C-alpha positions as CSV (number, residue, x, y, z in Angstrom):
1,M,-12.3,-2.1,-15.9
2,D,-15.8,-0.2,-15.2
3,Q,-17.7,-2.9,-16.3
4,Y,-16.7,-4.8,-13.3
5,L,-17.2,-1.9,-10.8
6,T,-20.5,-0.9,-9.1
7,P,-22.1,2.5,-10.3
8,R,-21.0,3.9,-7.0
9,G,-17.6,2.5,-7.5
10,I,-17.2,4.1,-10.9
11,E,-18.7,7.5,-9.5
12,L,-15.9,7.3,-6.6
13,R,-13.2,6.1,-8.8
14,K,-13.7,9.3,-11.1
15,K,-14.0,11.6,-8.0
16,V,-10.6,10.1,-6.7
17,R,-9.0,10.6,-10.1
18,N,-10.2,14.2,-10.6
19,F,-8.7,14.8,-7.0
20,M,-5.3,13.2,-7.7
21,E,-4.9,15.1,-10.9
22,S,-6.0,18.4,-9.1
23,I,-3.2,18.0,-6.4
24,E,-0.5,16.9,-8.9
25,N,0.2,20.6,-9.8
26,E,-1.5,22.1,-6.8
27,V,-1.2,26.0,-6.8
28,K,-1.2,28.0,-3.6
29,N,-1.5,31.8,-3.4
30,Y,0.8,33.6,-1.0
31,A,1.2,37.3,-0.2
32,Y,3.8,38.2,-2.8
33,H,3.5,35.4,-5.3
34,I,1.9,32.3,-6.5
35,N,3.9,29.2,-5.7
36,K,3.4,25.8,-7.4
37,I,3.1,23.0,-4.6
38,Q,3.8,19.9,-6.3
39,L,3.6,16.5,-4.8
40,Y,7.1,15.8,-6.0
41,Q,8.5,18.6,-3.8
42,Y,7.6,16.6,-0.8
43,T,9.7,13.8,-1.9
44,N,12.7,16.3,-2.3
45,T,12.2,17.2,1.4
46,T,11.1,13.7,2.6
47,E,7.9,15.1,3.9
48,F,4.3,14.1,3.7
49,P,1.6,16.3,2.4
50,F,-0.4,16.3,5.7
51,H,-2.7,19.2,4.5
52,L,-4.2,16.4,2.1
53,V,-5.5,14.4,5.0
54,P,-8.7,16.3,5.4
55,K,-9.5,16.4,1.6
56,I,-8.8,12.5,1.4
57,Q,-11.4,12.2,4.1
58,E,-13.9,14.2,2.0
59,L,-13.7,11.8,-1.0
60,G,-15.7,9.3,1.2
61,V,-13.5,6.2,0.5
62,N,-11.5,6.0,3.8
63,G,-12.5,2.8,5.6
64,F,-12.7,0.7,2.2
65,T,-14.9,-2.6,2.9
66,I,-15.8,-1.7,6.5
67,K,-19.5,-1.3,6.6
68,D,-20.2,-0.2,10.3
69,H,-19.0,2.7,12.6
70,G,-19.2,5.1,9.5
71,G,-17.1,3.1,7.1
72,P,-18.2,3.2,3.3
73,G,-18.7,-0.6,3.0
74,L,-17.2,-0.7,-0.4
75,N,-16.5,-4.3,-2.3
76,E,-13.0,-5.3,-3.2
77,I,-13.0,-4.6,-6.7
78,D,-14.3,-0.9,-6.3
79,T,-11.9,-0.4,-3.3
80,W,-8.7,-1.5,-5.5
81,A,-10.0,0.7,-8.6
82,I,-9.8,3.5,-6.3
83,V,-6.5,2.9,-5.0
84,Y,-5.2,2.2,-8.3
85,E,-6.3,5.8,-9.5
86,M,-4.7,7.3,-6.5
87,A,-1.3,5.2,-6.8
88,K,-1.1,6.2,-10.6
89,I,-0.5,9.9,-9.5
90,D,1.4,9.3,-6.4
91,L,2.4,6.0,-4.7
92,S,3.1,7.7,-1.3
93,V,-0.5,9.3,-0.8
94,S,-2.1,5.8,-1.9
95,T,0.3,4.0,0.4
96,F,-0.7,6.1,3.4
97,L,-4.3,5.2,2.8
98,M,-3.6,1.7,2.3
99,V,-1.5,1.1,5.5
100,H,-4.0,3.0,7.5
101,N,-6.9,0.8,5.9
102,S,-5.6,-2.4,5.0
103,I,-3.2,-3.4,7.5
104,G,-4.4,-0.8,10.2
105,M,-8.1,-0.5,10.6
106,Q,-8.6,-4.0,8.7
107,V,-6.7,-5.7,11.5
108,V,-9.0,-4.1,14.2
109,N,-12.0,-5.1,12.1
110,Y,-11.1,-8.7,11.7
111,L,-9.2,-9.4,14.9
112,G,-10.4,-7.1,17.5
113,N,-13.5,-7.6,19.5
114,E,-16.7,-5.7,19.3
115,G,-15.6,-3.2,22.2
116,Q,-12.1,-2.7,20.5
117,R,-13.8,-2.2,17.2
118,A,-16.3,0.5,18.7
119,R,-13.4,2.3,20.7
120,I,-10.7,2.6,17.9
121,L,-12.7,2.6,14.4
122,P,-14.8,5.6,14.6
123,D,-12.0,8.1,14.9
124,C,-9.7,6.1,12.2
125,L,-12.4,6.3,9.8
126,K,-12.8,9.9,10.3
127,L,-8.9,10.1,9.8
128,K,-9.0,11.9,13.2
129,K,-6.5,9.1,14.1
130,I,-4.0,7.2,12.0
131,M,-3.1,3.5,12.1
132,C,-0.1,1.4,11.1
133,F,1.3,-2.1,11.1
134,G,4.3,-3.0,13.0
135,L,5.5,-6.5,12.1
136,T,9.1,-6.3,10.4
137,E,12.1,-5.9,12.3
138,P,15.8,-4.9,11.7
139,E,16.8,-8.6,11.7
140,Y,13.6,-9.9,10.1
141,G,11.9,-9.0,7.0
142,S,10.7,-11.5,4.7
143,D,11.0,-14.0,7.5
144,A,8.7,-12.4,9.8
145,S,7.5,-15.4,11.6
146,S,11.1,-15.4,13.4
147,L,10.4,-11.7,14.9
148,K,12.0,-11.4,18.4
149,T,9.6,-8.7,20.0
150,T,8.2,-9.9,23.2
151,A,5.1,-9.3,25.3
152,K,5.3,-10.3,28.8
153,K,2.0,-10.6,30.9
154,V,1.9,-8.4,33.9
155,E,-1.0,-6.9,36.1
156,G,-3.5,-5.2,34.0
157,G,-1.7,-5.7,30.6
158,Y,1.6,-6.5,28.9
159,L,4.9,-5.1,28.6
160,L,6.3,-5.0,25.1
161,N,9.9,-5.0,24.3
162,G,11.6,-5.0,20.6
163,L,12.4,-3.3,17.5
164,K,10.4,-2.4,14.3
165,R,11.6,-1.1,11.1
166,W,10.2,0.0,7.7
167,I,6.8,0.7,9.3
168,G,4.8,2.8,7.2
169,N,2.9,5.8,8.8
170,A,5.0,5.0,12.1
171,T,6.3,8.5,12.7
172,F,2.9,9.9,13.2
173,A,0.5,7.1,13.7
174,D,-1.8,7.4,16.8
175,Y,-2.3,3.4,16.8
176,I,0.5,0.9,15.9
177,V,-0.5,-2.7,15.6
178,I,2.5,-4.4,17.3
179,W,3.1,-8.2,16.5
180,A,5.0,-9.8,19.3
181,R,5.5,-13.3,20.9
182,N,3.3,-13.5,23.8
183,E,5.3,-15.4,26.5
184,A,2.4,-16.4,28.5
185,E,0.9,-18.4,25.6
186,G,3.8,-20.2,24.4
187,N,5.5,-17.3,22.5
188,K,2.6,-17.2,20.1
189,I,2.8,-14.1,17.8
190,Q,-0.2,-12.1,18.6
191,A,-1.3,-8.4,18.0
192,F,-1.2,-5.5,20.3
193,I,-2.4,-2.0,19.8
194,V,0.3,0.5,21.1
195,E,-1.2,3.8,21.3
196,K,0.6,7.3,20.4
197,G,3.5,8.0,22.8
198,A,5.7,4.9,22.0
199,D,8.7,4.7,19.9
200,I,9.0,1.8,17.5
201,T,11.8,0.9,20.0
202,L,9.9,-0.9,22.6
203,E,11.4,-0.8,26.0
204,N,8.8,-2.0,28.7
205,V,6.0,-0.5,26.8
206,F,2.9,-1.2,29.0
207,V,-0.2,-2.4,27.1
208,P,-3.4,-2.8,28.8
209,D,-5.1,-6.1,28.5
210,N,-7.9,-4.6,26.1
211,N,-5.3,-3.5,23.7
212,R,-4.5,-7.2,22.9
213,L,-6.5,-8.1,19.8
214,E,-8.5,-10.8,20.8
215,H,-8.8,-12.9,17.7
216,A,-5.2,-12.6,16.9
217,K,-4.5,-16.1,18.2
218,D,-1.1,-16.9,16.3
219,F,0.9,-15.7,13.2
220,N,-1.9,-17.3,10.9
221,S,-3.8,-14.1,11.8
222,A,-1.0,-11.8,10.6
223,N,-0.8,-14.0,7.3
224,R,-4.3,-13.6,6.6
225,I,-4.2,-9.8,6.9
226,L,-1.0,-10.0,4.6
227,E,-2.6,-12.1,2.1
228,H,-5.4,-9.4,1.7
229,S,-3.0,-6.6,1.5
230,R,-0.6,-8.2,-1.0
231,V,-3.6,-8.1,-3.4
232,G,-3.4,-4.3,-2.9
233,V,0.3,-4.0,-3.5
234,A,-0.1,-6.1,-6.7
235,W,-2.7,-3.1,-7.6
236,L,0.0,-0.4,-6.7
237,G,2.3,-2.1,-8.9
238,A,0.0,-2.2,-11.9
239,A,-1.0,1.7,-11.0
240,S,2.5,2.6,-10.7
241,A,3.3,1.4,-14.1
242,C,0.1,2.7,-15.9
243,G,0.9,6.2,-14.4
244,A,4.3,6.2,-15.9
245,Y,3.0,5.0,-19.2
246,E,0.6,7.8,-19.3
247,A,3.2,10.4,-18.3
248,A,5.8,9.1,-20.8
249,L,3.1,8.9,-23.7
250,K,2.2,12.6,-23.1
251,Y,6.0,13.3,-22.9
252,V,6.8,11.9,-26.3
253,L,3.7,13.3,-28.1
254,N,4.9,16.7,-27.1
255,R,8.7,16.4,-27.4
256,K,10.4,17.1,-30.7
257,Q,13.8,16.0,-31.7
258,F,15.4,15.9,-35.2
259,G,12.7,18.0,-36.4
260,K,9.6,15.7,-35.5
261,Q,7.8,14.2,-32.6
262,V,9.6,11.8,-30.5
263,A,6.4,9.7,-30.8
264,S,7.1,9.1,-34.5
265,F,10.1,7.0,-33.9
266,Q,9.7,3.3,-34.4
267,A,11.6,2.7,-31.4
268,T,9.4,4.7,-29.4
269,Q,6.1,3.1,-30.7
270,L,7.6,-0.5,-29.9
271,K,8.4,0.6,-26.3
272,L,4.9,2.1,-25.8
273,S,3.2,-0.9,-27.4
274,K,5.0,-3.3,-25.0
275,M,4.4,-0.9,-22.1
276,L,0.7,-0.8,-22.8
277,G,0.7,-4.6,-23.0
278,Q,2.2,-4.9,-19.8
279,C,0.0,-2.8,-18.1
280,E,-2.8,-4.5,-19.5
281,M,-1.8,-7.7,-18.4
282,M,-1.2,-6.5,-14.8
283,V,-4.6,-4.9,-14.5
284,T,-6.3,-8.0,-15.7
285,L,-4.5,-10.2,-13.5
286,C,-5.2,-7.9,-10.4
287,M,-8.7,-7.8,-11.3
288,R,-9.2,-11.6,-11.7
289,I,-7.2,-12.0,-8.5
290,T,-9.7,-9.6,-6.6
291,E,-12.8,-11.6,-8.0
292,L,-11.5,-14.7,-6.6
293,V,-10.7,-13.1,-3.2
294,N,-14.2,-12.1,-3.3
295,Q,-15.3,-15.7,-3.8
296,N,-12.8,-17.2,-1.1
297,K,-11.0,-19.3,-4.0
298,T,-7.4,-17.8,-3.6
299,T,-4.4,-19.3,-1.9
300,I,-1.3,-17.6,-0.4
301,G,0.9,-18.8,-3.1
302,Q,-1.4,-17.2,-5.8
303,I,-1.5,-13.8,-4.1
304,G,2.1,-13.8,-3.6
305,R,2.9,-14.7,-7.1
306,A,0.5,-11.9,-8.2
307,K,2.3,-9.3,-6.1
308,A,5.7,-10.5,-7.4
309,I,4.7,-10.5,-11.1
310,C,3.3,-7.2,-11.0
311,T,5.8,-5.5,-9.1
312,A,8.6,-6.8,-11.1
313,L,6.7,-6.0,-14.5
314,S,6.0,-2.7,-13.1
315,R,9.9,-1.9,-12.6
316,E,10.3,-2.6,-16.5
317,V,7.4,-0.4,-17.4
318,C,8.8,2.5,-15.2
319,A,12.4,2.1,-16.3
320,T,11.1,2.1,-20.1
321,A,9.1,5.1,-19.2
322,R,12.1,6.7,-17.9
323,E,14.1,5.9,-21.2
324,L,11.5,7.5,-23.4
325,C,11.8,11.0,-21.3
326,G,15.5,11.1,-21.9
327,G,17.2,13.2,-19.3
328,N,14.1,14.7,-18.4
329,G,13.0,11.6,-17.1
330,I,15.4,11.8,-14.3
331,I,13.9,15.2,-12.9
332,I,11.9,14.7,-9.9
333,D,8.9,16.8,-11.0
334,N,8.3,14.4,-13.9
335,R,5.9,11.9,-12.6
336,V,7.8,9.2,-14.4
337,M,10.6,9.5,-12.0
338,K,8.5,9.5,-9.0
339,S,7.1,6.2,-10.4
340,F,10.5,4.8,-11.1
341,M,11.7,5.5,-7.4
342,D,8.3,4.5,-5.8
343,I,8.2,0.8,-7.5
344,E,11.5,0.0,-5.8
345,A,9.9,0.2,-2.5
346,I,6.9,-1.9,-3.3
347,Y,8.8,-4.4,-5.2
348,T,10.3,-5.3,-1.8
349,Y,7.8,-4.8,1.0
350,E,5.4,-7.2,1.9
351,G,7.8,-10.0,0.9
352,T,10.6,-9.8,-1.7
353,Y,10.0,-11.0,-5.2
354,E,12.1,-14.2,-4.2
355,V,10.2,-15.1,-1.1
356,N,6.7,-14.6,-2.6
357,M,7.7,-16.8,-5.8
358,L,9.1,-19.3,-3.4
359,V,5.9,-19.6,-1.5
360,S,4.0,-20.0,-4.8
361,G,6.6,-22.7,-5.6
362,R,6.0,-24.5,-2.5
363,E,2.1,-24.7,-3.5
364,I,3.0,-25.6,-7.1
365,T,5.2,-28.7,-5.9
366,G,2.7,-29.9,-3.4
367,G,4.2,-28.8,-0.3
368,I,8.0,-29.0,-1.0
369,P,9.6,-26.0,0.9
370,A,12.6,-24.1,-0.6
371,F,13.3,-22.4,2.6
372,K,12.3,-22.9,6.3
């Protein structure tokens, strides 16, 4: 894909790749022994490797396409190539950065006024503060426009009440973009910045006036953000598959059974060829969709279709990679198993396969809705 990237994009892509490969099997020295601190161990303990955050900041990619307030001002293709390299090794680390950027800072960048941008973005660009996106609720996932969280106007601000679930970064975020129905404006769904100190269970949480994002007028604002971020999720699907393919290939080249390399078996080579073809299709689709985004030529159905297809194909590639590694494919310190588990999350989040494909179907049929 490098022919589509700028020279700076290629440099940053390689820098991120080297960084991710270096931390995949990071070694730390202790007083009495040397311990291998693998990213997979954080999965076992359901923890996040916070010690990596300052190192991620040093890469110079945080902020993605944001140009001012210290942002790197990358273009879309360079951005997703960087995310792709990160997600190949660990989807959790890439998701942390994507949530913080694509549905965190970008919400403020697109929908906030200049005062809000100047107040919130600088610390977030330095990763001194972390953002997340509070849309999904316990009763409303794919049907997000039916959300029940409310915002009641009071003197000097709003009182928020409601519940949110499956909110990436929420347990440690400093700023949470909460989408709620503004009772004072006809129950239109608008965006409010909740600062650290509130749980995702919202009970009369006070939000000052200057924390309602000025340009988030209704749910169409949320849809515009999600259209953009779903392109990123398609890239995550492609990356997860490519990472699993690379790990499986390395395994079968080194593993011997029945006196020869597992890579020498016909069934293995057939699976590898199909996997690589699927990976090539996903990366090519993601690249083309990103080009069309840059040209403002995409539709919500087209983007949803790309997200759905890439994550569905990725599931198949990751499952095949798991098969190629046999019993060792189930062990958590094998990148294949990490990808195998991670793909289940992105297959569902930001709209299920079915809902994204039905949005696509609505466009294909000239607007005939298959659901409300």
